[in-house]
C-alpha positions as CSV (number, residue, x, y, z in Angstrom):
1,X,-5.0,76.8,-10.4
2,X,-2.6,74.7,-7.9
3,X,-4.3,71.6,-6.0
4,X,-2.7,71.1,-2.8
5,X,-1.2,68.4,-1.8
6,X,-2.8,64.8,-0.4
7,X,-1.0,64.7,2.6
8,X,-1.3,68.2,3.6
9,X,-5.3,67.7,2.8
10,X,-5.3,64.8,5.0
11,X,-4.1,66.5,7.6
12,X,-6.3,69.5,7.4
13,X,-9.0,66.9,7.3
14,X,-7.5,65.5,10.4
15,X,-7.7,68.5,11.9
16,X,-11.4,69.6,11.2
17,X,-12.6,66.2,12.1
18,X,-10.8,66.1,15.9
19,X,-12.3,69.7,16.6
20,X,-15.8,69.0,15.3
21,X,-15.8,65.6,17.6
22,X,-13.5,67.0,20.6
23,X,-16.0,70.6,20.5
24,X,-18.9,68.3,21.1
25,X,-17.6,65.9,23.4
26,X,-17.7,63.1,21.4
27,X,-15.0,60.7,22.2
28,X,-14.8,58.1,19.7
29,X,-16.6,59.4,16.6
30,X,-17.2,57.3,13.7
31,X,-15.5,59.8,11.1
32,X,-12.3,59.3,12.8
33,X,-10.9,56.2,14.2
34,X,-9.5,57.2,17.4
35,X,-7.5,54.7,19.2
36,X,-6.8,54.8,23.1
37,X,-2.8,55.1,23.7
38,X,-1.5,51.8,25.2
39,X,-1.0,51.7,28.9
40,X,2.8,51.6,29.7
41,X,4.0,48.9,32.6
42,X,6.5,50.2,34.7
43,X,9.0,47.5,34.1
44,X,10.2,48.3,38.0
45,X,6.3,47.1,38.8
46,X,6.5,44.2,36.6
47,X,10.1,42.9,37.8
48,X,9.0,43.5,41.5
49,X,5.2,41.5,40.6
50,X,7.5,38.9,38.8
51,X,10.2,38.3,42.6
52,X,6.9,38.6,44.6
53,X,4.6,36.5,42.6
54,X,6.9,33.6,42.0
55,X,5.4,30.2,43.5
56,X,6.9,30.1,47.3
57,X,8.3,33.4,47.4
58,X,4.9,34.9,49.0
59,X,5.0,32.4,51.9
60,X,8.8,32.8,52.5
61,X,8.2,36.2,52.8
62,X,5.0,36.2,54.9
63,X,6.2,33.3,57.6
64,X,10.0,36.2,58.0
65,X,7.7,39.1,58.6
66,X,6.5,37.1,61.6
67,X,9.9,35.9,62.8
68,X,13.6,35.0,61.8
69,X,13.3,31.3,60.9
70,X,15.9,28.5,60.7
71,X,15.5,26.4,57.4
72,X,13.8,23.3,59.0
73,X,11.1,26.0,60.4
74,X,10.2,27.7,57.3
75,X,9.8,24.5,55.4
76,X,7.5,23.5,58.3
77,X,5.2,26.7,57.9
78,X,5.1,26.2,54.1
79,X,2.8,23.5,53.6
80,X,3.5,21.5,50.5
81,X,7.1,23.3,49.9
82,X,10.2,21.3,49.4
83,X,13.7,21.3,50.7
84,X,15.1,22.3,46.9
85,X,12.2,24.8,46.3
86,X,12.5,26.5,49.6
87,X,16.5,26.9,49.1
88,X,16.0,28.6,45.7
89,X,13.5,30.8,47.1
90,X,16.1,31.9,49.7
91,X,19.1,32.2,46.9
92,X,16.3,34.0,45.3
93,X,15.5,36.5,47.6
94,X,19.2,37.3,49.5
95,X,20.6,37.7,46.1
96,X,17.7,40.3,45.6
97,X,18.2,42.1,48.9
98,X,15.7,41.1,50.8
99,X,16.6,38.3,52.8
100,X,19.9,37.6,55.5
101,X,21.2,34.7,56.2
102,X,23.1,34.3,59.6
103,X,25.5,31.4,60.1
104,X,26.1,30.6,63.5
105,X,29.3,28.9,64.3
106,X,27.8,26.8,66.9
107,X,28.1,22.7,66.8
108,X,26.0,21.7,65.2
109,X,26.5,24.8,62.4
110,X,23.0,27.0,62.6
111,X,21.7,29.0,59.5
112,X,18.5,31.4,60.1
113,X,17.5,33.7,57.8
114,X,15.8,36.9,58.3
115,X,14.5,39.6,55.9
116,X,16.9,43.0,55.5
117,X,15.0,46.7,56.1
118,X,14.3,46.1,52.4
119,X,12.4,42.5,53.1
120,X,10.9,44.4,56.0
121,X,9.3,47.6,53.6
122,X,7.2,44.4,52.0
123,X,5.0,44.4,54.8
124,X,2.2,46.9,53.8
125,X,2.1,45.0,50.5
126,X,1.8,41.9,52.2
127,X,-1.1,43.5,54.8
128,X,-3.0,44.2,52.0
129,X,-2.8,41.0,50.2
130,X,-3.7,39.3,53.5
131,X,-6.4,41.7,53.8
132,X,-7.9,40.8,50.3
133,X,-7.3,37.4,50.5
134,X,-9.7,37.2,54.2
135,X,-12.7,38.8,52.0
136,X,-12.3,37.4,48.6
137,X,-11.0,34.0,48.9
138,X,-12.6,30.9,51.0
139,X,-10.5,28.7,52.8
140,X,-11.2,25.8,51.0
141,X,-9.4,25.9,47.6
142,X,-12.0,25.8,44.5
143,X,-12.4,22.1,42.6
144,X,-10.9,21.4,39.6
145,X,-13.4,20.6,37.0
146,X,-13.1,17.2,35.9
147,X,-11.1,16.3,32.5
148,X,-13.4,14.9,30.2
149,X,-12.9,12.0,28.6
150,X,-13.1,11.8,24.8
C-alpha cells in the first residue's frame, strides 16, 4: 500500500476546503484562513500626493490657479509662509514642471510665477479639495488639547 506524499495531501485538503467554502459563499471560512489580498499603492499616485501634500504647496498652487504672481504677492497671499519656505516650494514646483518662472527685463528685474499646462491640470483636483473643505472643515482651527504636566 502506498501512502500519498504529505504535500499532495495538504493540497488536496486545501482544494476541498476552498471548494466547500466557495460553494456556500462563505468568506473567511473557519476551516481555512483566507487572507484578503494586500492593496497595492500606485507609485505614481504616492509620488503625486507626496508632492502636492507638502506643507504650503497646495496653497501656492491654489493662488497660482487664480493668477500669475510675483514672489511678494504669493507671500502676502499665504498666511504664515516664510520667504525661505516659499522659495523652496517654488523651486520644487519648477523642477517638477508644474510652475514657470519668468524673468522680465525691467529695472529692477521683475520675476513672475505661473502654472504650466501640467500645473493647471490640477485645477479639478484643487476644486474637489475646496468643495470637500467647504463641506467638512471648520473655518477656525480645532483647539489643541493642553499638554498635561506630570
